[in-house]
N, C-alpha and C positions, 0 to 999 in steps of 0.2 A: 280455443281453436288451435288445432295442431298443424304445423307446417311439415307435411309428410309427402314424399313423392309417391304418387298413386299410380299403379300400373294401369294404363288404358287399355281396356279389353276390346274396345270397338275402334277399328281403324278403317282406312280406305281399303285395306286388304282383307277386312273382316276376319281377323285372327280370332281364335277361340280362347276363352279364359280357362285357366286352371282353378281348382277349388280354392287354393291358397290366395290367388289373385282376387277371386270373388269375395273371400272373407276380408281382404284388405279394403276393398271397396265399401263393404258393409260397415266396417268399424271405424274407418278413418275419414273424417269429413274433408271436403275440398277446402282449399284455402283461397279466400277472396283476395284478388290483387288490385282490382280497380273497378270503378263504376263510372261509366260515361253518361252524363245527364244531357238531355236535349229538351230544353223548355220553350224554344221558339226559333225563329228564323235569323235573328241577330246573333253575331258571334259571342256577344256578352251573355246570351242566354244559355250557352252550351259550355260545359265544363267537366273536368275530371275529378274523381275522388280516389286517392291513392292509399293503399293499405300496405304497411310494412311490419315485419315481425322480428322478435328478438331470437337469440340462439336457442331458446327453449320452445319456440313456436308460439309464444304469446304475442298477441297484437300489441305492437309498441307505439306506432303512430298512425294517424289518418290525416291526410292532407287534402283539404277542399280547395281545388285550384280555381275557384270562381273569382270574379273581380273582388279585390281586397281579401284574398284567400286566407284561410285559417288552418292551423295545425293542432291536432289533438294529441297529447302525449300521455301514454298510460303508465301508471306506477303500480307495482304488485308487491304483495308480501305473503310469503307462503302459498304462492299461486292464487291468491285472491286479489282481485282488483281493489286498490286502496283509494285511488283517486285518478282523475285525468284533468290536465290543464289545457287551456285553449289560448293559443298565441296567434298574432298576426304573422304570416309567413315572411312578409317583406322585411320587417324590422325586429321580429321575435318578441314583440311587446305582449306581455301577459294581460289577457282581458277577462279570464274566468277560471274558476277551479270548481270541480265537482267531487265531493268526497263521499265514500261509502261507509255504512255501519252495518254490521251483520248480527244475526241471531246466533245462538249457540250451535244450531244445526246447520249453519252455513248459508241460510237464506238471507237476502237483503232485508235489513230492517228499515234503513232510511238512506236517503241521498240528500246531501246538503249542497246547494248551489250558491257559489260566491262569484257574482259578476263584478266588473269594475264599476265604481260609482263616479259621480261628477268630480269628486276630489282626486280621482286617479288611484284609489285604493280598492282592493277586493273587500266586499261586504256581503254578509249572508242575506240573500234575497228570497230564496225558495227552500222549503223543506218538504221532501216527499217521504211519506211514511206508509209502510206496507204491513198488511195483516194477511194471515194465511188460514186456510181451512183445515179440517182434520185430515184431509188428503195431502196436506202440505203444498197446495197450489195457492197463489195469491188470490185473495177474495176481496180486497179493497185497497184503495190508495187514497190517503188524505194529502192534499197539497196545501201548504200554508205559504201565502204570499206576505212577505214582510216589507216594511217601508213606511212612508208617510201615511198611506192607506193600507190597512191590513185586512185580508179577507181569506177565507178557506173554501176549498172545493173538495168534494168527496165522490169517489167512483166506486161502484161495486162491479165485480166481475163474475161471469158465469161461464163454466167450462163444459166442453164436451169433446171427448176423444182427443185430448191433448191440446185443444184450441179454445181460446176465449170467443164464445159465439154471441154473447150479449154483454154490453156495458150500460149500466145505469149511472147517470151523472147528476149529482146533487149540488145545491149551493150550500153556503155555510150554515143555513137554518135547516139543512137536511130535507129541503123541498126538492122533489124530482124535477129536473130541468129538461132532460131529453134522454133518449135511449138510442144505442147503436146496435144493429143486428149485423153479424158478420158471417160470411160463407167462405170457405177455404178450398184450396186444391188438396191433392194428396202428396205433394212434393216437399222438398226441404226448404224451410224458411231461411232465407239468406241473411236475415237480420238477427237471428237468434244467437245470443252469446257475444254480440259485438257491443262493446261498452258504450259508444256514443248513442246507441238506440235503447239503452237499458232502462231509462227513466219511465218508459211507457210499457206496462205489462203486456199489451197487445203483441208486442215484439218478442214476448217469451213463448208465444205459441209455436207449435211444431211445424205448421204448414203456412203457405202464403194466402193472403186474403184475395179472393176474386170478386167479391161483391159486398158493399157496405150500404145499409139502408138506415135512415135516420127518422126518428119519431120525436117531434118537438112538442113540449107542453107549455112553452112560454111565448111563442111567436117571435122569438129573438134569433133562433137558429137560422143561419143562411148558408148551407153547405153548397159547394161548387156544383154538385150533382146529387141527385137522390132518386134512385139508387146510383151509386158510383161502381162501375164495372172495370176491372183490371184484367188485361190479357197477358199471358206468359208464353214464351218459348223456353224449352228446357234442354239441357244436355243429357247424355246417356246415363249420367249419375243422378238425374232428377233434381238438379240444381237450376234455377232460372238464369238464363243467359240474356233474355230480352224481355222487357216489361213495357207494356203500353197502357198508360192510365187514361181514363175517360176524358179528363180535363186537358189532355194534350201532352203531358210530360212522357218522354221515352227514356228508358234506361237500358244500357248495354253492360253486362257484367262479364268479367274475365276472371278465371280461376287458374291456380297452379295445378 
């Protein structure tokens, strides 16, 4: 994500855009500065998430300012995300590290999750492994959970017009557990390209999810809503600035 000053072509004075300004808007994405979350009526239910960038425009840190807030610190090599660490804001205590591995063509091959254990050390707990189709879009993700009890889950992804429209979720024996069906808007997905959302390929889609429907084959799935509908308000550049989720959460987003 690039940190670039974008000429605003729509103002209270309704000034017109030049062709050059229109091209800038098309080619340079907005920079997300913060997200305000409202989860309830109590002050502790409402918090901010702050986004900061380095001199090259790469996302450098994300600070989640909820109770016992956390900071995510990004590290890059040759413009590729290598890892991000998670620390407690108050005392800078390290509590997790997520590292990336890439295929030769630059797609993500695996993500390794190292949370802190009871001994106070970081230990490998989850491995996310990704496979891709002939069209070079992610087709599956295998999640390996390590520890005293080890198990594996497996997801298949189905794409249409730049978005994942169906997810099939399997257990370690490759028995289908449930399916998720997704409908999108035609606006810019604010999560795409942000490292803290990268472990879930749904966030790699081009647009924002407006409706999620679940089909359960086990009797164990208990979604908050089914279907779940999300409402959006957008700015003139087609980025969401207000999001209302059916289960009550509201998000307000600010861009540069």
